[in-house]
Structure formats: structure tokens, C-alpha cells
N, CA, C and O atoms as CSV, one atom per row, in Angstrom:
chain,resi,resn,atom,element,x,y,z
A,1,MET,N,N,0.821,-1.192,0.000
A,1,MET,CA,C,0.000,0.000,0.000
A,1,MET,C,C,0.871,1.263,0.000
A,1,MET,O,O,0.570,2.236,-0.691
A,2,ARG,N,N,1.982,1.229,0.807
A,2,ARG,CA,C,2.873,2.391,0.859
A,2,ARG,C,C,3.539,2.639,-0.486
A,2,ARG,O,O,3.691,3.787,-0.905
A,3,ILE,N,N,3.934,1.575,-1.158
A,3,ILE,CA,C,4.602,1.712,-2.456
A,3,ILE,C,C,3.641,2.308,-3.475
A,3,ILE,O,O,4.026,3.183,-4.251
A,4,VAL,N,N,2.401,1.848,-3.480
A,4,VAL,CA,C,1.403,2.373,-4.408
A,4,VAL,C,C,1.144,3.842,-4.121
A,4,VAL,O,O,1.082,4.651,-5.046
A,5,PHE,N,N,0.991,4.199,-2.842
A,5,PHE,CA,C,0.736,5.590,-2.479
A,5,PHE,C,C,1.929,6.469,-2.859
A,5,PHE,O,O,1.742,7.558,-3.403
A,6,SER,N,N,3.164,6.004,-2.576
A,6,SER,CA,C,4.359,6.771,-2.915
A,6,SER,C,C,4.467,6.984,-4.417
A,6,SER,O,O,4.813,8.074,-4.872
A,7,GLY,N,N,4.170,5.941,-5.188
A,7,GLY,CA,C,4.206,6.065,-6.642
A,7,GLY,C,C,3.156,7.038,-7.141
A,7,GLY,O,O,3.425,7.845,-8.031
A,8,PHE,N,N,1.963,6.966,-6.575
A,8,PHE,CA,C,0.897,7.885,-6.955
A,8,PHE,C,C,1.265,9.316,-6.608
A,8,PHE,O,O,1.025,10.230,-7.398
A,9,LEU,N,N,1.852,9.520,-5.418
A,9,LEU,CA,C,2.256,10.851,-5.001
A,9,LEU,C,C,3.339,11.401,-5.933
A,9,LEU,O,O,3.269,12.566,-6.326
A,10,ALA,N,N,4.315,10.609,-6.288
A,10,ALA,CA,C,5.378,11.051,-7.187
A,10,ALA,C,C,4.826,11.422,-8.561
A,10,ALA,O,O,5.214,12.442,-9.132
A,11,LEU,N,N,3.932,10.609,-9.085
A,11,LEU,CA,C,3.333,10.910,-10.388
A,11,LEU,C,C,2.486,12.174,-10.341
A,11,LEU,O,O,2.527,12.981,-11.270
A,12,SER,N,N,1.719,12.356,-9.269
A,12,SER,CA,C,0.879,13.552,-9.181
A,12,SER,C,C,1.729,14.806,-9.073
A,12,SER,O,O,1.372,15.833,-9.649
A,13,LEU,N,N,2.848,14.753,-8.348
A,13,LEU,CA,C,3.740,15.903,-8.272
A,13,LEU,C,C,4.406,16.182,-9.606
A,13,LEU,O,O,4.602,17.340,-9.976
A,14,LEU,N,N,4.749,15.141,-10.323
A,14,LEU,CA,C,5.382,15.285,-11.625
A,14,LEU,C,C,4.448,15.976,-12.613
A,14,LEU,O,O,4.867,16.885,-13.329
A,15,PHE,N,N,3.195,15.555,-12.658
A,15,PHE,CA,C,2.256,16.145,-13.607
A,15,PHE,C,C,1.705,17.484,-13.141
A,15,PHE,O,O,1.210,18.265,-13.954
A,16,ALA,N,N,1.785,17.762,-11.837
A,16,ALA,CA,C,1.298,19.038,-11.324
A,16,ALA,C,C,2.334,20.140,-11.462
A,16,ALA,O,O,1.987,21.316,-11.344
A,17,ASN,N,N,3.579,19.804,-11.704
A,17,ASN,CA,C,4.651,20.783,-11.820
A,17,ASN,C,C,4.579,21.448,-13.196
A,17,ASN,O,O,4.772,20.776,-14.209
A,18,PRO,N,N,4.303,22.768,-13.254
A,18,PRO,CA,C,4.180,23.434,-14.565
A,18,PRO,C,C,5.477,23.417,-15.369
A,18,PRO,O,O,5.435,23.356,-16.598
A,19,ALA,N,N,6.638,23.470,-14.692
A,19,ALA,CA,C,7.900,23.454,-15.439
A,19,ALA,C,C,8.072,22.126,-16.165
A,19,ALA,O,O,8.523,22.092,-17.310
A,20,VAL,N,N,7.712,21.032,-15.497
A,20,VAL,CA,C,7.824,19.720,-16.128
A,20,VAL,C,C,6.820,19.614,-17.267
A,20,VAL,O,O,7.138,19.079,-18.329
A,21,SER,N,N,5.610,20.120,-17.052
A,21,SER,CA,C,4.589,20.073,-18.101
A,21,SER,C,C,5.033,20.855,-19.326
A,21,SER,O,O,4.809,20.421,-20.455
A,22,GLN,N,N,5.676,22.029,-19.107
A,22,GLN,CA,C,6.156,22.836,-20.229
A,22,GLN,C,C,7.269,22.103,-20.981
A,22,GLN,O,O,7.318,22.130,-22.211
A,23,GLN,N,N,8.162,21.447,-20.232
A,23,GLN,CA,C,9.251,20.734,-20.885
A,23,GLN,C,C,8.713,19.571,-21.707
A,23,GLN,O,O,9.264,19.257,-22.762
A,24,LYS,N,N,7.651,18.931,-21.244
A,24,LYS,CA,C,7.079,17.822,-21.991
A,24,LYS,C,C,6.494,18.295,-23.313
A,24,LYS,O,O,6.483,17.545,-24.289
A,25,LYS,N,N,6.011,19.523,-23.353
A,25,LYS,CA,C,5.415,20.061,-24.571
A,25,LYS,C,C,6.476,20.614,-25.521
A,25,LYS,O,O,6.142,21.169,-26.568
A,26,GLY,N,N,7.747,20.468,-25.160
A,26,GLY,CA,C,8.814,20.947,-26.035
A,26,GLY,C,C,9.247,22.366,-25.723
A,26,GLY,O,O,10.102,22.906,-26.424
A,27,LYS,N,N,8.689,22.988,-24.698
A,27,LYS,CA,C,9.080,24.337,-24.307
A,27,LYS,C,C,9.988,24.254,-23.098
A,27,LYS,O,O,9.795,23.419,-22.215
A,28,GLN,N,N,10.958,25.110,-23.068
A,28,GLN,CA,C,11.879,25.166,-21.930
A,28,GLN,C,C,11.366,26.204,-20.946
A,28,GLN,O,O,11.196,27.369,-21.306
A,29,ALA,N,N,11.120,25.796,-19.714
A,29,ALA,CA,C,10.676,26.732,-18.680
A,29,ALA,C,C,11.899,27.327,-18.003
A,29,ALA,O,O,12.615,26.629,-17.284
A,30,ASP,N,N,12.143,28.610,-18.228
A,30,ASP,CA,C,13.289,29.291,-17.634
A,30,ASP,C,C,12.820,30.233,-16.540
A,30,ASP,O,O,12.967,31.450,-16.652
A,31,VAL,N,N,12.266,29.677,-15.502
A,31,VAL,CA,C,11.792,30.488,-14.389
A,31,VAL,C,C,12.867,30.500,-13.318
A,31,VAL,O,O,13.267,29.448,-12.818
A,32,ASN,N,N,13.332,31.681,-12.968
A,32,ASN,CA,C,14.330,31.847,-11.923
A,32,ASN,C,C,13.606,32.212,-10.634
A,32,ASN,O,O,13.324,33.384,-10.386
A,33,TYR,N,N,13.309,31.220,-9.824
A,33,TYR,CA,C,12.543,31.459,-8.609
A,33,TYR,C,C,13.341,32.214,-7.554
A,33,TYR,O,O,12.746,32.791,-6.644
A,34,THR,N,N,14.661,32.229,-7.646
A,34,THR,CA,C,15.445,32.954,-6.655
A,34,THR,C,C,15.233,34.462,-6.738
A,34,THR,O,O,15.565,35.179,-5.794
A,35,GLN,N,N,14.688,34.955,-7.845
A,35,GLN,CA,C,14.412,36.383,-7.947
A,35,GLN,C,C,13.357,36.836,-6.948
A,35,GLN,O,O,13.248,38.029,-6.667
A,36,TYR,N,N,12.592,35.917,-6.415
A,36,TYR,CA,C,11.545,36.251,-5.456
A,36,TYR,C,C,12.022,36.170,-4.012
A,36,TYR,O,O,11.257,36.471,-3.097
A,37,VAL,N,N,13.263,35.772,-3.791
A,37,VAL,CA,C,13.798,35.611,-2.440
A,37,VAL,C,C,14.392,36.931,-1.963
A,37,VAL,O,O,15.149,37.572,-2.692
A,38,ASP,N,N,14.054,37.337,-0.746
A,38,ASP,CA,C,14.638,38.523,-0.125
A,38,ASP,C,C,15.483,38.079,1.068
A,38,ASP,O,O,14.936,37.832,2.142
A,39,PRO,N,N,16.812,37.972,0.904
A,39,PRO,CA,C,17.661,37.504,1.998
A,39,PRO,C,C,17.711,38.445,3.197
A,39,PRO,O,O,18.192,38.054,4.261
A,40,PHE,N,N,17.227,39.671,3.051
A,40,PHE,CA,C,17.210,40.598,4.186
A,40,PHE,C,C,16.114,40.266,5.192
A,40,PHE,O,O,16.142,40.766,6.317
A,41,ILE,N,N,15.150,39.431,4.808
A,41,ILE,CA,C,14.072,39.081,5.739
A,41,ILE,C,C,14.678,38.374,6.951
A,41,ILE,O,O,15.391,37.380,6.815
A,42,GLY,N,N,14.384,38.897,8.116
A,42,GLY,CA,C,14.893,38.329,9.360
A,42,GLY,C,C,16.251,38.845,9.773
A,42,GLY,O,O,16.801,38.381,10.772
A,43,SER,N,N,16.814,39.800,9.031
A,43,SER,CA,C,18.156,40.279,9.355
A,43,SER,C,C,18.146,41.515,10.252
A,43,SER,O,O,19.208,42.074,10.528
A,44,ALA,N,N,16.999,41.945,10.704
A,44,ALA,CA,C,16.908,43.080,11.632
A,44,ALA,C,C,16.080,42.657,12.838
A,44,ALA,O,O,15.463,41.592,12.846
A,45,GLY,N,N,16.080,43.501,13.843
A,45,GLY,CA,C,15.303,43.189,15.039
A,45,GLY,C,C,15.758,41.897,15.674
A,45,GLY,O,O,16.956,41.670,15.841
A,46,HIS,N,N,14.808,41.046,16.030
A,46,HIS,CA,C,15.116,39.786,16.705
A,46,HIS,C,C,15.226,38.616,15.727
A,46,HIS,O,O,15.129,37.465,16.152
A,47,GLY,N,N,15.424,38.869,14.440
A,47,GLY,CA,C,15.453,37.800,13.448
A,47,GLY,C,C,16.678,36.919,13.501
A,47,GLY,O,O,16.587,35.710,13.289
A,48,HIS,N,N,17.837,37.519,13.785
A,48,HIS,CA,C,19.091,36.785,13.927
A,48,HIS,C,C,19.483,36.013,12.675
A,48,HIS,O,O,20.087,34.944,12.770
A,49,VAL,N,N,19.147,36.540,11.508
A,49,VAL,CA,C,19.484,35.882,10.243
A,49,VAL,C,C,20.658,36.631,9.617
A,49,VAL,O,O,20.622,37.856,9.496
A,50,PHE,N,N,21.688,35.906,9.223
A,50,PHE,CA,C,22.795,36.559,8.534
A,50,PHE,C,C,22.497,36.546,7.035
A,50,PHE,O,O,21.725,35.716,6.554
A,51,VAL,N,N,23.111,37.464,6.312
A,51,VAL,CA,C,22.764,37.637,4.899
A,51,VAL,C,C,23.840,37.130,3.949
A,51,VAL,O,O,23.811,37.440,2.758
A,52,GLY,N,N,24.763,36.373,4.449
A,52,GLY,CA,C,25.883,35.936,3.626
A,52,GLY,C,C,25.528,34.876,2.616
A,52,GLY,O,O,24.380,34.450,2.493
A,53,ALA,N,N,26.546,34.466,1.900
A,53,ALA,CA,C,26.389,33.470,0.847
A,53,ALA,C,C,26.532,32.066,1.427
A,53,ALA,O,O,27.532,31.747,2.070
A,54,ASN,N,N,25.535,31.243,1.194
A,54,ASN,CA,C,25.615,29.848,1.612
A,54,ASN,C,C,24.647,29.018,0.791
A,54,ASN,O,O,23.784,29.548,0.091
A,55,VAL,N,N,24.802,27.738,0.886
A,55,VAL,CA,C,23.901,26.799,0.220
A,55,VAL,C,C,23.461,25.775,1.263
A,55,VAL,O,O,24.156,25.585,2.261
A,56,PRO,N,N,22.333,25.117,1.058
A,56,PRO,CA,C,21.906,24.110,2.029
A,56,PRO,C,C,22.993,23.066,2.258
A,56,PRO,O,O,23.568,22.540,1.305
A,57,PHE,N,N,23.265,22.777,3.491
A,57,PHE,CA,C,24.266,21.796,3.926
A,57,PHE,C,C,25.678,22.165,3.479
A,57,PHE,O,O,26.541,21.294,3.371
A,58,GLY,N,N,25.920,23.455,3.219
A,58,GLY,CA,C,27.251,23.895,2.818
A,58,GLY,C,C,28.232,23.832,3.978
A,58,GLY,O,O,27.834,23.903,5.141
A,59,ALA,N,N,29.496,23.701,3.664
A,59,ALA,CA,C,30.526,23.589,4.695
A,59,ALA,C,C,30.814,24.928,5.357
A,59,ALA,O,O,31.212,24.960,6.522
A,60,VAL,N,N,30.624,26.029,4.648
A,60,VAL,CA,C,30.857,27.354,5.204
A,60,VAL,C,C,29.647,28.239,4.938
A,60,VAL,O,O,28.864,27.996,4.020
A,61,GLN,N,N,29.517,29.262,5.757
A,61,GLN,CA,C,28.460,30.249,5.601
A,61,GLN,C,C,29.135,31.621,5.662
A,61,GLN,O,O,29.193,32.248,6.719
A,62,LEU,N,N,29.634,32.070,4.534
A,62,LEU,CA,C,30.387,33.318,4.471
A,62,LEU,C,C,29.466,34.519,4.604
A,62,LEU,O,O,28.406,34.570,3.980
A,63,GLY,N,N,29.875,35.485,5.420
A,63,GLY,CA,C,29.044,36.665,5.548
A,63,GLY,C,C,29.692,37.765,6.358
A,63,GLY,O,O,30.707,37.546,7.018
A,64,PRO,N,N,29.100,38.956,6.309
A,64,PRO,CA,C,29.651,40.108,7.013
A,64,PRO,C,C,29.394,40.032,8.516
A,64,PRO,O,O,28.442,39.403,8.978
A,65,VAL,N,N,30.278,40.697,9.260
A,65,VAL,CA,C,30.128,40.798,10.711
A,65,VAL,C,C,30.148,42.271,11.084
A,65,VAL,O,O,31.104,42.987,10.785
A,66,ASN,N,N,29.082,42.714,11.740
A,66,ASN,CA,C,28.996,44.084,12.240
A,66,ASN,C,C,29.638,44.169,13.623
A,66,ASN,O,O,29.955,43.154,14.244
A,67,ILE,N,N,29.819,45.397,14.086
A,67,ILE,CA,C,30.209,45.589,15.486
A,67,ILE,C,C,29.042,45.115,16.341
A,67,ILE,O,O,27.894,45.497,16.115
A,68,PHE,N,N,29.349,44.289,17.314
A,68,PHE,CA,C,28.317,43.715,18.183
A,68,PHE,C,C,27.696,44.816,19.032
A,68,PHE,O,O,28.397,45.535,19.744
A,69,GLU,N,N,26.373,44.940,18.949
A,69,GLU,CA,C,25.659,45.963,19.717
A,69,GLU,C,C,24.584,45.351,20.599
A,69,GLU,O,O,23.674,46.048,21.047
A,70,GLY,N,N,24.684,44.078,20.845
A,70,GLY,CA,C,23.703,43.432,21.714
A,70,GLY,C,C,23.172,42.153,21.093
A,70,GLY,O,O,23.624,41.711,20.037
A,71,TRP,N,N,22.217,41.586,21.767
A,71,TRP,CA,C,21.668,40.277,21.422
A,71,TRP,C,C,21.196,40.188,19.973
A,71,TRP,O,O,21.318,39.130,19.354
A,72,ASP,N,N,20.666,41.261,19.429
A,72,ASP,CA,C,20.148,41.226,18.054
A,72,ASP,C,C,21.255,41.097,17.005
A,72,ASP,O,O,20.961,40.939,15.821
A,73,TRP,N,N,22.504,41.163,17.418
A,73,TRP,CA,C,23.640,41.016,16.502
A,73,TRP,C,C,24.290,39.635,16.630
A,73,TRP,O,O,25.399,39.431,16.135
A,74,CYS,N,N,23.624,38.696,17.281
A,74,CYS,CA,C,24.287,37.414,17.554
A,74,CYS,C,C,24.524,36.582,16.297
A,74,CYS,O,O,25.345,35.666,16.337
A,75,SER,N,N,23.851,36.854,15.193
A,75,SER,CA,C,24.158,36.132,13.955
A,75,SER,C,C,25.370,36.734,13.256
A,75,SER,O,O,25.843,36.205,12.250
A,76,GLY,N,N,25.868,37.839,13.792
A,76,GLY,CA,C,27.003,38.528,13.184
A,76,GLY,C,C,26.584,39.749,12.388
A,76,GLY,O,O,27.384,40.661,12.179
A,77,TYR,N,N,25.319,39.773,11.936
A,77,TYR,CA,C,24.845,40.856,11.077
A,77,TYR,C,C,23.476,41.319,11.555
A,77,TYR,O,O,22.630,40.510,11.935
A,78,ASN,N,N,23.270,42.631,11.531
A,78,ASN,CA,C,21.945,43.200,11.772
A,78,ASN,C,C,21.773,44.367,10.813
A,78,ASN,O,O,22.653,45.220,10.699
A,79,TYR,N,N,20.653,44.403,10.131
A,79,TYR,CA,C,20.423,45.429,9.112
A,79,TYR,C,C,20.489,46.847,9.680
A,79,TYR,O,O,20.732,47.797,8.936
A,80,ALA,N,N,20.275,47.000,10.980
A,80,ALA,CA,C,20.306,48.324,11.599
A,80,ALA,C,C,21.714,48.917,11.630
A,80,ALA,O,O,21.873,50.113,11.875
A,81,SER,N,N,22.721,48.105,11.389
A,81,SER,CA,C,24.106,48.548,11.495
A,81,SER,C,C,24.649,49.060,10.169
A,81,SER,O,O,24.176,48.685,9.096
A,82,ASN,N,N,25.652,49.925,10.267
A,82,ASN,CA,C,26.356,50.400,9.070
A,82,ASN,C,C,27.860,50.164,9.197
A,82,ASN,O,O,28.660,50.876,8.591
A,83,THR,N,N,28.236,49.158,9.990
A,83,THR,CA,C,29.646,48.828,10.189
A,83,THR,C,C,29.930,47.406,9.748
A,83,THR,O,O,29.073,46.528,9.842
A,84,VAL,N,N,31.143,47.192,9.267
A,84,VAL,CA,C,31.614,45.848,8.952
A,84,VAL,C,C,33.009,45.707,9.556
A,84,VAL,O,O,33.915,46.471,9.222
A,85,LEU,N,N,33.178,44.732,10.443
A,85,LEU,CA,C,34.507,44.443,10.986
A,85,LEU,C,C,35.272,43.516,10.067
A,85,LEU,O,O,36.503,43.519,10.055
A,86,GLY,N,N,34.549,42.728,9.301
A,86,GLY,CA,C,35.154,41.784,8.387
A,86,GLY,C,C,34.111,40.777,7.944
A,86,GLY,O,O,32.909,40.978,8.117
A,87,PHE,N,N,34.595,39.697,7.372
A,87,PHE,CA,C,33.725,38.649,6.852
A,87,PHE,C,C,34.196,37.334,7.446
A,87,PHE,O,O,35.374,36.990,7.352
A,88,THR,N,N,33.275,36.597,8.058
A,88,THR,CA,C,33.646,35.337,8.678
A,88,THR,C,C,33.085,34.171,7.879
A,88,THR,O,O,32.185,34.326,7.054
A,89,HIS,N,N,33.644,33.007,8.151
A,89,HIS,CA,C,33.346,31.823,7.356
A,89,HIS,C,C,32.274,30.924,7.944
A,89,HIS,O,O,31.791,30.016,7.267
A,90,THR,N,N,31.897,31.157,9.179
A,90,THR,CA,C,30.876,30.308,9.795
A,90,THR,C,C,29.883,31.178,10.545
A,90,THR,O,O,30.273,32.006,11.369
A,91,HIS,N,N,28.621,30.995,10.266
A,91,HIS,CA,C,27.547,31.738,10.925
A,91,HIS,C,C,26.439,30.771,11.296
A,91,HIS,O,O,26.248,29.738,10.654
A,92,LEU,N,N,25.719,31.124,12.335
A,92,LEU,CA,C,24.458,30.450,12.636
A,92,LEU,C,C,23.357,31.420,12.267
A,92,LEU,O,O,23.490,32.623,12.491
A,93,SER,N,N,22.292,30.925,11.715
A,93,SER,CA,C,21.223,31.789,11.250
A,93,SER,C,C,19.932,31.481,11.997
A,93,SER,O,O,19.460,30.344,12.008
A,94,GLY,N,N,19.366,32.517,12.624
A,94,GLY,CA,C,18.066,32.373,13.262
A,94,GLY,C,C,18.065,31.648,14.591
A,94,GLY,O,O,17.001,31.285,15.092
A,95,THR,N,N,19.247,31.425,15.179
A,95,THR,CA,C,19.299,30.623,16.398
A,95,THR,C,C,19.069,31.422,17.663
A,95,THR,O,O,18.590,30.874,18.655
A,96,GLY,N,N,19.400,32.709,17.652
A,96,GLY,CA,C,19.296,33.501,18.868
A,96,GLY,C,C,20.465,33.273,19.804
A,96,GLY,O,O,20.400,33.629,20.981
A,97,ILE,N,N,21.534,32.681,19.291
A,97,ILE,CA,C,22.731,32.469,20.105
A,97,ILE,C,C,23.943,32.910,19.305
A,97,ILE,O,O,24.068,32.602,18.120
A,98,GLY,N,N,24.825,33.629,19.962
A,98,GLY,CA,C,26.034,34.066,19.286
A,98,GLY,C,C,27.084,32.983,19.335
A,98,GLY,O,O,27.561,32.630,20.413
A,99,ASP,N,N,27.444,32.463,18.211
A,99,ASP,CA,C,28.457,31.415,18.151
A,99,ASP,C,C,29.064,31.441,16.756
A,99,ASP,O,O,28.537,32.068,15.837
A,100,LEU,N,N,30.155,30.760,16.628
A,100,LEU,CA,C,30.877,30.652,15.366
A,100,LEU,C,C,31.469,32.013,14.993
A,100,LEU,O,O,32.214,32.574,15.797
A,101,ASN,N,N,31.178,32.563,13.829
A,101,ASN,CA,C,31.819,33.796,13.340
A,101,ASN,C,C,33.333,33.669,13.382
A,101,ASN,O,O,34.032,34.596,13.793
A,102,ASP,N,N,33.831,32.525,12.959
A,102,ASP,CA,C,35.260,32.230,13.007
A,102,ASP,C,C,35.969,32.696,11.737
A,102,ASP,O,O,35.345,32.884,10.692
A,103,ILE,N,N,37.272,32.876,11.846
A,103,ILE,CA,C,38.174,33.223,10.750
A,103,ILE,C,C,37.720,34.522,10.069
A,103,ILE,O,O,37.186,34.510,8.960
A,104,LEU,N,N,37.945,35.620,10.753
A,104,LEU,CA,C,37.573,36.943,10.256
A,104,LEU,C,C,38.570,37.412,9.205
A,104,LEU,O,O,39.778,37.407,9.443
A,105,VAL,N,N,38.064,37.819,8.041
A,105,VAL,CA,C,38.888,38.312,6.941
A,105,VAL,C,C,38.342,39.679,6.528
A,105,VAL,O,O,37.130,39.864,6.419
A,106,LEU,N,N,39.242,40.629,6.301
A,106,LEU,CA,C,38.820,41.955,5.866
A,106,LEU,C,C,39.798,42.454,4.807
A,106,LEU,O,O,40.999,42.530,5.067
A,107,PRO,N,N,39.308,42.791,3.629
A,107,PRO,CA,C,40.204,43.365,2.617
A,107,PRO,C,C,40.615,44.771,3.042
A,107,PRO,O,O,39.770,45.581,3.423
A,108,VAL,N,N,41.901,45.056,2.976
A,108,VAL,CA,C,42.400,46.368,3.381
A,108,VAL,C,C,43.450,46.848,2.388
A,108,VAL,O,O,44.009,46.070,1.614
A,109,SER,N,N,43.696,48.141,2.433
A,109,SER,CA,C,44.813,48.731,1.701
A,109,SER,C,C,45.386,49.829,2.580
A,109,SER,O,O,44.676,50.414,3.399
A,110,GLY,N,N,46.657,50.103,2.411
A,110,GLY,CA,C,47.300,51.111,3.241
A,110,GLY,C,C,47.658,50.563,4.608
A,110,GLY,O,O,47.841,49.358,4.783
A,111,LYS,N,N,47.755,51.463,5.574
A,111,LYS,CA,C,48.128,51.084,6.936
A,111,LYS,C,C,47.005,50.248,7.554
A,111,LYS,O,O,45.830,50.605,7.471
A,112,VAL,N,N,47.386,49.142,8.167
A,112,VAL,CA,C,46.409,48.227,8.755
A,112,VAL,C,C,46.384,48.431,10.256
A,112,VAL,O,O,47.399,48.259,10.930
A,113,GLY,N,N,45.232,48.795,10.776
A,113,GLY,CA,C,45.068,48.895,12.220
A,113,GLY,C,C,44.926,47.508,12.813
A,113,GLY,O,O,44.245,46.655,12.244
A,114,LEU,N,N,45.558,47.277,13.943
A,114,LEU,CA,C,45.510,45.959,14.565
A,114,LEU,C,C,44.510,45.881,15.705
A,114,LEU,O,O,44.369,44.833,16.334
A,115,THR,N,N,43.822,46.965,15.975
A,115,THR,CA,C,42.769,46.947,16.986
A,115,THR,C,C,41.419,47.042,16.286
A,115,THR,O,O,41.310,47.577,15.183
A,116,LYS,N,N,40.416,46.526,16.934
A,116,LYS,CA,C,39.069,46.532,16.355
A,116,LYS,C,C,38.522,47.958,16.333
A,116,LYS,O,O,38.612,48.684,17.323
A,117,GLY,N,N,37.958,48.344,15.198
A,117,GLY,CA,C,37.317,49.642,15.099
A,117,GLY,C,C,36.099,49.705,16.001
A,117,GLY,O,O,35.550,48.680,16.403
A,118,THR,N,N,35.690,50.914,16.309
A,118,THR,CA,C,34.487,51.109,17.120
A,118,THR,C,C,33.428,51.793,16.286
A,118,THR,O,O,33.712,52.317,15.208
A,119,LYS,N,N,32.210,51.786,16.788
A,119,LYS,CA,C,31.122,52.413,16.046
A,119,LYS,C,C,31.394,53.902,15.829
A,119,LYS,O,O,30.987,54.474,14.818
A,120,GLU,N,N,32.075,54.515,16.774
A,120,GLU,CA,C,32.380,55.941,16.683
A,120,GLU,C,C,33.649,56.222,15.878
A,120,GLU,O,O,33.793,57.308,15.316
A,121,ASP,N,N,34.583,55.246,15.813
A,121,ASP,CA,C,35.877,55.483,15.167
A,121,ASP,C,C,36.331,54.252,14.386
A,121,ASP,O,O,36.830,53.291,14.972
A,122,MET,N,N,36.160,54.280,13.086
A,122,MET,CA,C,36.651,53.203,12.224
A,122,MET,C,C,37.970,53.588,11.557
A,122,MET,O,O,38.532,52.786,10.812
A,123,VAL,N,N,38.469,54.782,11.802
A,123,VAL,CA,C,39.691,55.247,11.145
A,123,VAL,C,C,40.920,54.582,11.749
A,123,VAL,O,O,41.818,54.171,11.014
A,124,ASN,N,N,40.976,54.470,13.056
A,124,ASN,CA,C,42.176,53.988,13.732
A,124,ASN,C,C,42.209,52.485,13.961
A,124,ASN,O,O,43.232,51.965,14.407
A,125,GLY,N,N,41.153,51.783,13.680
A,125,GLY,CA,C,41.130,50.338,13.857
A,125,GLY,C,C,40.694,49.657,12.572
A,125,GLY,O,O,40.386,50.314,11.578
A,126,TYR,N,N,40.674,48.327,12.605
A,126,TYR,CA,C,40.205,47.607,11.416
A,126,TYR,C,C,38.683,47.602,11.398
A,126,TYR,O,O,38.036,47.642,12.445
A,127,GLY,N,N,38.133,47.553,10.218
A,127,GLY,CA,C,36.699,47.633,10.013
A,127,GLY,C,C,36.380,48.794,9.100
A,127,GLY,O,O,37.260,49.573,8.734
A,128,SER,N,N,35.116,48.904,8.735
A,128,SER,CA,C,34.721,49.969,7.821
A,128,SER,C,C,33.244,50.288,7.991
A,128,SER,O,O,32.451,49.444,8.411
A,129,TYR,N,N,32.897,51.502,7.662
A,129,TYR,CA,C,31.483,51.849,7.514
A,129,TYR,C,C,31.052,51.425,6.115
A,129,TYR,O,O,31.892,51.220,5.239
A,130,PHE,N,N,29.751,51.293,5.906
A,130,PHE,CA,C,29.213,50.998,4.581
A,130,PHE,C,C,27.802,51.555,4.501
A,130,PHE,O,O,27.202,51.913,5.514
A,131,SER,N,N,27.287,51.622,3.294
A,131,SER,CA,C,25.913,52.056,3.055
A,131,SER,C,C,25.115,50.883,2.496
A,131,SER,O,O,25.615,50.123,1.666
A,132,HIS,N,N,23.886,50.741,2.950
A,132,HIS,CA,C,23.042,49.662,2.427
A,132,HIS,C,C,22.759,49.841,0.934
A,132,HIS,O,O,22.395,48.880,0.255
A,133,LYS,N,N,22.921,51.049,0.424
A,133,LYS,CA,C,22.768,51.276,-1.019
A,133,LYS,C,C,23.825,50.504,-1.805
A,133,LYS,O,O,23.619,50.168,-2.971
A,134,ASN,N,N,24.963,50.224,-1.156
A,134,ASN,CA,C,26.066,49.546,-1.823
A,134,ASN,C,C,26.140,48.060,-1.509
A,134,ASN,O,O,27.166,47.427,-1.757
A,135,GLU,N,N,25.072,47.500,-0.970
A,135,GLU,CA,C,25.001,46.061,-0.698
A,135,GLU,C,C,24.234,45.364,-1.808
A,135,GLU,O,O,23.223,45.875,-2.289
A,136,VAL,N,N,24.707,44.214,-2.206
A,136,VAL,CA,C,23.979,43.355,-3.138
A,136,VAL,C,C,23.825,42.007,-2.451
A,136,VAL,O,O,24.809,41.341,-2.129
A,137,VAL,N,N,22.578,41.618,-2.233
A,137,VAL,CA,C,22.308,40.373,-1.522
A,137,VAL,C,C,21.327,39.554,-2.351
A,137,VAL,O,O,20.216,39.993,-2.647
A,138,LYS,N,N,21.768,38.354,-2.717
A,138,LYS,CA,C,20.937,37.406,-3.458
A,138,LYS,C,C,21.164,36.032,-2.845
A,138,LYS,O,O,22.141,35.846,-2.120
A,139,PRO,N,N,20.309,35.083,-3.109
A,139,PRO,CA,C,20.580,33.729,-2.600
A,139,PRO,C,C,21.953,33.239,-3.074
A,139,PRO,O,O,22.223,33.179,-4.273
A,140,GLY,N,N,22.799,32.896,-2.125
A,140,GLY,CA,C,24.133,32.396,-2.451
A,140,GLY,C,C,25.136,33.471,-2.824
A,140,GLY,O,O,26.217,33.144,-3.314
A,141,TYR,N,N,24.815,34.763,-2.608
A,141,TYR,CA,C,25.700,35.847,-3.025
A,141,TYR,C,C,25.576,37.026,-2.082
A,141,TYR,O,O,24.469,37.403,-1.698
A,142,TYR,N,N,26.708,37.614,-1.705
A,142,TYR,CA,C,26.723,38.840,-0.916
A,142,TYR,C,C,27.908,39.681,-1.364
A,142,TYR,O,O,29.014,39.166,-1.531
A,143,SER,N,N,27.677,40.972,-1.559
A,143,SER,CA,C,28.780,41.894,-1.822
A,143,SER,C,C,28.420,43.246,-1.233
A,143,SER,O,O,27.247,43.600,-1.109
A,144,VAL,N,N,29.447,43.986,-0.878
A,144,VAL,CA,C,29.257,45.323,-0.338
A,144,VAL,C,C,30.492,46.156,-0.670
A,144,VAL,O,O,31.617,45.657,-0.637
A,145,LEU,N,N,30.272,47.404,-0.981
A,145,LEU,CA,C,31.370,48.357,-1.195
A,145,LEU,C,C,31.641,49.014,0.149
A,145,LEU,O,O,30.771,49.686,0.704
A,146,LEU,N,N,32.843,48.820,0.672
A,146,LEU,CA,C,33.212,49.380,1.960
A,146,LEU,C,C,33.661,50.828,1.786
A,146,LEU,O,O,34.296,51.166,0.788
A,147,ASP,N,N,33.333,51.682,2.753
A,147,ASP,CA,C,33.733,53.084,2.680
A,147,ASP,C,C,35.235,53.263,2.879
A,147,ASP,O,O,35.819,54.211,2.353
A,148,LYS,N,N,35.860,52.370,3.625
A,148,LYS,CA,C,37.299,52.484,3.923
A,148,LYS,C,C,38.064,51.441,3.130
A,148,LYS,O,O,39.288,51.363,3.233
């Protein structure tokens, strides 16, 4: 009975999928569903979602790290911030616990400050301010133009 039900379910999903139906008719369905995804959802307030590039079950979750300003920054990123200390290779998303954010990397030029920048002073330490106008966030992709 389970095998029959599983087979019926698979067939019904196959025929109900419009992309598969279009391909059967000789038409190629080129629908990019990722265009409807907004990675910023959950990245402010109590969402604790980081906006970096990752894939399901990926080994790393690359993304920006803001200056920590409290519990709402525990994923490493909060949309309310305009600072970047660097980019780390491991993030937890939506957990409400600050962990990971290991191996911080920051592209720099000129004199490199060895102390962490502060929200008030990014000139004398490492880190940079940025504008959300200069962020590009898509599923599996993150980029930002740093002010420094």
C-alpha cells in the first residue's frame, strides 16, 4: 500500500509541476525562482538571520560581521548597522545564540590597524562603515562596497 501511495504521489507531483509540463510540450521553462527571495528578511530586530552566501548543507556560511551591539547582533549581522569588521566563514542563522563567526577576513589597503574599530571610530582600527545602497544580496551571493 505504501509503495502504491508513494508512486501515486510522485506521479501527481510530476504532472502538477508546470515546469515539467512545459518541458514535456517541447518548451523550456526558464523560471528563476530565486528572484523572489529577499535575503534581508529576518536580518533586523530579533530575526538573527545573517545575509551571507551559503547553500543548504554547505561547509561554510560566508558573511559580514557588524560591530556587536547586543543580542540582536548574535548572527554577526543586523540590518540596523552600518559597520563591517570583516567577513567570517561560519555563521548560525536564526538561532538567537552568538556562536561561530570564526576566521575573520577583511580586505584592506594602506596602513592596517591591529585593533578593532568602534562604532564611533573606524579610522584607527580595522573595520569599515558601509551604506546599504552599496550592498547586493541574493541567494548564495553577498557583496558590499566598503567606505574604507
